[in-house]
N, C-alpha and C positions, 0 to 999 in steps of 0.2 A: 219819451218819444224816440223813435228810431228812423232809420232810412231817410237821410236828408234828401229832399226832393224838390225839383223845380216843376211848376205847373204852367202849361200853356194857358194864357189868360186873355180873354177878349173883353171882359167886363159884363158879359151877358149871363143869362140864366145857367147855361151848361157849365161854364167854367166856375161860376160861383157855387153851384150845387156840387160840382166835383170837389171843390175845396172843402165844403162842409162834410162830405163823405170821407175825404182823406183825414180830416181832423178827427172825425168819429173813430176812424180806424187807427188813430195814434201815429199816423205818418206825418213827419215833420216837414211841412212845406216852408222852405227857407227863402225862396224867391219866386217871383212871377215872371213869365216870359211873354212878351207881347210883340208880335211881328208888325213892322210898320214899313210902308213903301218908302224907298230911298228918296223919291222925288216929291213926296207929299207929307204933310204933317198930320197923318191920320193912320189908323190901324188897318191892317190887311183884312181882318175878319169882318168888321162892321162899318168901316169908314168913320170910326169914332175919333174924336179929338183927344190928343194925348193928355191934355190937362185933366180930362174927366177920368181917365185911367189912373193917372197920378193921384187924384183925389181919392179914388177907391182904395188904392194901395196904402195910402196914409191911414185911412180909417180901418184897414185890415191889420195894419202893423207889420206888413210884409213888403220888402223892397221889390220894385218892378224894374225889369231890364227891358229896354226897347231894342229890338233886333231889326236893323235896317236890311231890307231884302228887295230883290227885283223879281219879276215874274219868271224870267229866264233862269235865274240862279237861286231860286227859292230854297230848294233842299240843301244845296251847298252852303248857302248863307246860314241856314239854321244849324246844320251840323257843326260848322266852324264856331258859331256863337255858343252853342251848347258845350263844346269842348272847353271854351274859355270860362264859362260859368261853372263847369264841373270843377275846375281847378280853384276858382275864386270862392265857391261856396262848399267845397268838399262834397259834391253831390254823389248820391248813390242811386238815385232814381229820377225819372221824369214822368209827369202825369198829363193826361189828356182828358178833355170833356166829351169825347165822341161817344155815341150811343149805340149805333148798330151798323154803320156803313163799313163793310169789311175793307174796302180800299183805303179808307182813312186810317184804320187800325194797322194795316200792313205798313203804311208809310211811317206811322209813329213808332212801330216796333223796330223798323229798320234804322230810323234815326237814333233810337235808344241803343240799339246794338252797335252802331258805328262809334258810339261813345262809351261802350261798356257799362251802360246804365240799365236798371230795372224799369220796364214800362208799367205804368198803372192806368187802368181804365175803370174808375170807380162807379161810372154810370152805366157800364156796358150791359145791354139786355137785348132782347129781340124786338122786332118792329112793333109787335103787339104790346110790348111793355112801355112804349113811349107815353101813352096817356096816363099810366100809373105814375111814371116819373114826374109828369107835369103836376098831377094832383099832390104828390109828395112835396114837390118844390113849394107850392102855394101853402100847403098845410104846415110846412116847416117854419113859416113866418117870413119868407122872402117877399120883398116888394120890387116889382120890375115893371117897366113899361116898354111897349113896342116902339122901336126907333126906325125900323125899316121893314118893308114888305116886298115880296116879289109880286108885282101887280098883275102878273099873269095867273096867279094862284089865289091871292087874297086881296080884298078891297083896300085901296089907298087910305080909306077912312079909318082903317084899323091902326094906323100910326098914331101913337099917343095913348092907345088902350092900355089899361093895367091888366096884369095877369092875375085874375081872380076867378071866382066860381062862374061868373057869367062868361068870361073868356073861355074857360075850360069847356063849358057847355056848347058855346058857339063853334069852337074850332073842331069839335067832334062831328059837326055837320058839314064840314068842308073836306074836299078830297086832297088832304095834305097830312103830313106827319104832325101830330099834336105838339111835338117839341121843335118843329121846324128843322129837322135834321138835314134836309136837303136845301136849306136856305130860304124856305118859304117866308120866314120872318126872323128878325133879329131883335134883341132886347138889351136894355141897360138896367142893371140891378142897383138900386139906391138904398136898400135897407135889408136886414136879415140877420140871422144868428151868427154869422161869421164876422160881422163888423164890431169893432171895439168902441166906436163912437157913433 
């Protein structure tokens, strides 16, 4: 394997599927990065408890680094932390689970550039490719459940649903991104081909 890389990791389907793709491409993910609010014991991305992310990292066999941030200094906090991780893990790259939002990619590429790292976007596609990604995720053997929804876009009753064939069918009848790229729903992955245990 080459290109020692850190992966922005939320514990959800995008970051887990990104890890799977990176491993298939023989890119060596040596650490996970999870941003957490400085004043809360939960992740920025999904409001997830840190012990759940720790549990995933242990089953993956990859160390996770929690990056404390504030809303006002988010980018500055991330750039500084990434600089420290670059030295500690001898990083050459940094990877993201973004799918098609250009603004997110521009931000990540700038963060990578600020630290002299190669950016990786293993899931990157166009908006029409999102349903194909969701189908691939499920077909690859991942097990995930919905842990949060934007109630203005999806029913609250969807919390707790598993990502399966029924979910894929139902979400294609909603006016949302099938992968929830704009925060329509968030997931927690509890099994799949990336886990060692």
